[in-house]
C-alpha positions as CSV (number, residue, x, y, z in Angstrom):
1,M,17.4,-17.6,8.7
2,A,19.8,-14.9,9.1
3,A,22.4,-13.9,6.1
4,I,24.9,-11.8,7.8
5,S,28.2,-9.8,5.5
6,V,31.5,-10.9,7.5
7,R,33.3,-9.3,4.8
8,R,31.9,-5.8,4.8
9,W,32.2,-5.4,8.7
10,A,36.1,-6.5,8.6
11,R,35.9,-3.8,6.1
12,D,34.5,-1.4,8.3
13,G,36.6,-2.3,11.1
14,V,33.6,-4.2,13.0
15,S,33.4,-6.8,14.9
16,A,33.5,-10.6,11.7
17,D,32.4,-12.7,14.3
18,P,28.3,-13.1,12.7
19,L,26.6,-14.2,16.0
20,A,27.9,-11.7,18.3
21,R,27.3,-8.6,15.9
22,L,23.5,-9.8,15.5
23,L,23.3,-11.2,18.9
24,A,24.1,-7.6,20.5
25,L,21.2,-5.8,18.3
26,R,19.0,-7.0,22.0
27,T,20.3,-4.4,23.6
28,V,20.2,-1.6,20.9
29,R,17.4,0.8,22.1
30,P,15.9,1.9,19.6
31,R,16.8,-0.7,17.3
32,R,15.3,0.1,13.5
33,V,15.0,-2.4,11.2
34,V,14.2,-2.5,7.2
35,G,11.1,-4.6,6.1
36,L,11.1,-5.8,2.6
37,I,8.3,-7.2,0.4
38,S,7.1,-8.0,-2.6
39,G,3.4,-9.4,-3.6
40,T,1.6,-11.5,-6.1
41,S,0.3,-8.8,-8.1
42,A,4.3,-8.4,-8.7
43,D,4.3,-4.5,-9.7
44,G,7.4,-3.7,-7.5
45,I,9.5,-4.2,-3.8
46,D,8.0,-2.3,-0.4
47,A,10.2,-0.9,1.8
48,A,9.4,0.0,5.1
49,L,12.1,1.8,8.1
50,V,10.6,1.4,11.2
51,E,11.8,1.9,14.6
52,L,11.3,-0.9,17.2
53,E,11.0,-0.3,21.2
54,G,10.5,-3.3,23.6
55,A,10.3,-6.9,22.8
56,G,7.5,-9.1,22.8
57,E,4.3,-8.0,24.6
58,T,6.1,-4.5,24.8
59,T,7.1,-4.1,21.0
60,R,6.1,-1.3,20.1
61,A,6.9,0.2,16.1
62,R,6.6,3.2,15.0
63,L,7.6,4.2,10.4
64,L,10.3,6.5,9.9
65,G,10.0,5.9,6.5
66,F,8.6,3.6,3.0
67,R,9.5,3.5,-0.4
68,T,8.4,1.6,-3.7
69,R,10.6,-0.1,-5.8
70,P,8.3,-0.9,-8.6
71,F,9.8,-3.8,-11.1
72,D,10.2,-2.8,-14.9
73,P,8.2,-4.5,-17.1
74,D,10.2,-7.2,-18.0
75,L,11.0,-8.6,-14.8
76,R,7.1,-8.3,-13.8
77,A,6.4,-10.9,-16.6
78,R,9.2,-12.8,-15.1
79,V,7.7,-12.5,-12.0
80,L,4.1,-13.4,-12.9
81,A,5.3,-16.4,-14.9
82,L,6.8,-17.9,-12.1
83,G,4.2,-20.6,-11.8
84,D,5.5,-21.6,-15.2
85,A,9.5,-21.4,-14.6
86,R,11.9,-24.2,-14.6
87,A,15.0,-24.6,-12.1
88,D,17.5,-22.2,-14.5
89,E,15.0,-19.5,-14.6
90,L,14.1,-19.5,-10.6
91,L,18.1,-19.9,-9.7
92,R,18.3,-16.1,-12.2
93,L,15.6,-14.5,-10.6
94,H,16.3,-15.7,-7.2
95,Y,19.5,-13.6,-7.7
96,R,18.2,-10.7,-9.7
97,L,15.6,-10.5,-7.4
98,G,18.1,-10.2,-4.0
99,E,19.8,-7.2,-6.4
100,E,16.4,-5.8,-7.1
101,F,15.4,-5.5,-3.0
102,A,18.8,-5.3,-2.0
103,Q,18.4,-1.4,-4.1
104,A,15.2,-1.2,-2.1
105,A,17.0,-1.3,1.0
106,L,18.9,1.3,0.2
107,E,16.6,3.7,-1.1
108,V,14.6,3.7,2.5
109,M,17.5,3.5,4.4
110,E,19.1,6.9,2.9
111,P,17.6,9.5,4.3
112,A,17.9,7.7,7.7
113,R,21.4,7.5,6.9
114,R,21.8,11.1,5.8
115,D,20.4,11.7,9.1
116,G,23.0,10.0,10.8
117,L,20.3,7.4,12.1
118,P,21.9,4.0,12.4
119,V,19.9,1.0,10.7
120,H,20.5,-2.3,12.8
121,L,18.5,-5.2,10.6
122,V,16.5,-6.1,7.4
123,G,14.1,-9.0,7.3
124,S,12.9,-9.9,4.0
125,H,10.2,-11.6,3.1
126,G,11.0,-12.6,-0.7
127,Q,8.5,-12.8,-3.9
128,T,6.5,-16.0,-3.1
129,A,7.0,-18.2,-5.9
130,R,5.3,-22.1,-4.7
131,H,2.9,-22.4,-2.0
132,H,1.5,-25.6,-1.1
133,P,-0.5,-25.8,1.6
134,R,-1.4,-28.6,3.5
135,A,-4.5,-29.9,2.3
136,G,-3.4,-30.3,-1.4
137,D,-0.4,-32.4,-1.2
138,A,-1.2,-36.6,-0.6
139,D,0.7,-36.6,2.3
140,G,-0.2,-33.5,4.1
141,R,2.9,-31.8,3.9
142,A,2.8,-27.7,3.3
143,A,5.4,-26.9,1.4
144,T,6.7,-23.0,0.4
145,L,9.5,-21.2,-1.4
146,Q,10.7,-17.5,-1.7
147,L,13.1,-15.8,-4.5
148,A,14.8,-12.7,-3.5
149,E,18.8,-14.7,-1.9
150,P,19.2,-12.8,1.5
151,A,23.3,-13.3,1.4
152,I,23.1,-10.4,-1.4
153,I,21.0,-8.3,-0.2
154,A,22.8,-8.7,3.1
155,E,26.1,-7.8,1.4
156,R,25.0,-4.9,-0.3
157,T,23.5,-3.8,2.9
158,G,25.9,-4.0,5.0
159,L,23.2,-5.5,7.6
160,P,22.0,-8.9,9.6
161,V,19.1,-9.8,7.3
162,V,16.7,-12.3,8.7
163,A,14.8,-14.2,6.1
164,D,12.2,-17.5,5.2
165,F,9.8,-16.8,8.0
166,R,6.8,-18.5,5.8
167,P,9.8,-22.2,5.6
168,R,10.3,-21.6,9.5
169,D,6.0,-21.6,9.8
170,V,5.6,-24.5,8.0
171,A,9.3,-26.5,9.4
172,A,7.4,-25.3,13.2
173,G,3.8,-27.4,11.7
174,G,2.4,-24.0,10.5
175,E,1.1,-23.7,7.2
176,G,3.1,-20.7,5.9
177,A,0.5,-18.2,6.0
178,P,-1.0,-16.6,7.2
179,L,2.1,-14.8,9.2
180,V,0.8,-11.7,10.4
181,P,-1.4,-12.6,13.3
182,L,1.6,-12.0,15.7
183,V,2.1,-8.9,14.4
184,D,-1.6,-7.6,14.6
185,W,-1.5,-8.8,18.0
186,L,1.3,-7.0,19.0
187,L,0.4,-4.1,17.7
188,F,-3.9,-3.4,18.0
189,R,-4.5,-5.6,20.9
190,R,-6.9,-3.3,23.6
191,V,-8.4,-4.1,26.6
192,G,-11.6,-4.7,26.5
193,A,-12.3,-4.9,22.6
194,T,-12.0,-7.5,19.7
195,R,-10.3,-6.0,17.3
196,A,-11.1,-7.6,13.0
197,C,-7.3,-6.7,10.9
198,L,-8.0,-7.3,7.2
199,N,-5.2,-7.6,4.8
200,M,-6.4,-6.7,1.0
201,G,-3.6,-9.3,-0.8
202,G,-3.8,-11.3,-3.8
203,I,-5.6,-13.5,-0.4
204,A,-7.5,-11.3,1.5
205,N,-6.9,-12.9,5.5
206,V,-8.4,-11.9,8.8
207,T,-6.9,-11.8,11.8
208,V,-9.2,-12.3,15.1
209,V,-7.5,-9.8,17.2
210,T,-8.2,-10.6,21.2
211,E,-6.8,-9.6,24.5
212,R,-5.1,-12.5,25.0
213,L,-2.7,-14.5,22.0
214,D,-3.5,-17.4,22.8
215,T,-7.6,-16.9,21.9
216,V,-6.2,-14.9,18.4
217,R,-7.7,-16.4,15.1
218,A,-6.9,-15.7,11.8
219,F,-7.6,-17.8,8.5
220,D,-7.8,-16.5,4.7
221,L,-11.6,-15.4,3.0
222,G,-10.8,-15.4,-0.5
223,P,-9.3,-13.8,-3.5
224,A,-8.6,-10.3,-3.2
225,N,-6.2,-8.1,-5.6
226,M,-5.3,-11.7,-7.5
227,P,-8.8,-10.9,-9.6
228,L,-8.2,-7.8,-10.1
229,D,-4.9,-7.5,-11.0
230,L,-6.3,-10.0,-13.8
231,S,-8.3,-8.6,-15.0
232,S,-6.6,-4.9,-15.0
233,M,-3.2,-6.4,-16.8
234,P,-2.6,-5.3,-21.0
235,G,-4.9,-7.5,-23.0
236,R,-7.8,-8.0,-20.9
237,V,-11.3,-6.6,-20.5
238,A,-12.4,-6.0,-17.1
239,P,-16.4,-7.4,-17.2
240,R,-19.5,-5.7,-17.7
241,P,-22.0,-5.3,-14.8
242,S,-24.4,-8.4,-14.8
243,T,-27.5,-7.0,-15.1
244,A,-28.4,-4.8,-17.9
245,T,-30.2,-2.1,-15.9
246,A,-26.7,-1.6,-13.6
247,P,-24.9,1.7,-15.1
248,A,-21.3,0.7,-15.7
249,P,-19.3,2.7,-12.8
250,R,-18.6,6.3,-13.7
251,R,-15.6,6.9,-10.5
252,G,-14.9,5.0,-6.6
253,A,-16.9,5.6,-3.7
254,S,-16.6,4.0,-0.2
255,T,-20.0,2.7,0.8
256,M,-18.9,1.7,4.2
257,S,-17.6,3.4,7.0
258,W,-14.5,2.4,9.7
259,S,-13.8,3.2,13.1
260,P,-10.4,2.8,14.5
261,S,-11.6,1.2,17.5
262,C,-12.8,-2.0,15.7
263,S,-11.5,-2.7,12.6
264,V,-7.6,-2.1,10.6
265,T,-7.7,-1.7,6.8
266,R,-3.8,-3.0,5.2
267,S,-2.7,-2.9,2.1
268,S,-0.3,-6.0,1.7
269,S,0.3,-9.3,2.7
């Protein structure tokens, strides 16, 4: 789905034909795109400004800027309570989050615009409110719902906004998750190598990246940040070690070495 602010373009003296403006981006080199997402931790909105070259198998990406716009405590509490939200609350949060996502986009775009670099497009995942996999439905239907109204982001930024990535995958017969395998393959494939790209989101998932797209595999592994978030919430006490002889940890330390030639660690879904 693409949301487009026709009124903003008309104000700026640019063609008000939404389709023409969107299609014209195919010839722009390079393209600068803002990506927006908020995950299950509901701690804020991650905004990345990326410069893209090429298309399809020739796609190359370079990170120009990154920001996290934190949720205020009240908004975070509302997002974390989405599992019990009624229709009225879903509607209000949909529009409130649209404003928050728009501000996150503007914040990450500001340095580029100050330097005279045009930004061309916004891609917004939104905040997942519900996600029902096919296996959990009596009729075998997947369903997913993300909040943060794209039309608001388009109006505030004046840019085309592409959204509804998960619903589009579900409509095409997919599960709507994980979504990253294609991008993992585009960015991290290597001739003669197989790579594992691990995404430590609320639920951990992995993409096994091979040379050919038709042999790429991706799947969920199990809970990752969700139980950590739960144990660190105010009023909850993290569990103590399960054996009497195990000392309580005093500081973190990595016990696994990572080779950049075979694996990639990611921090958000």
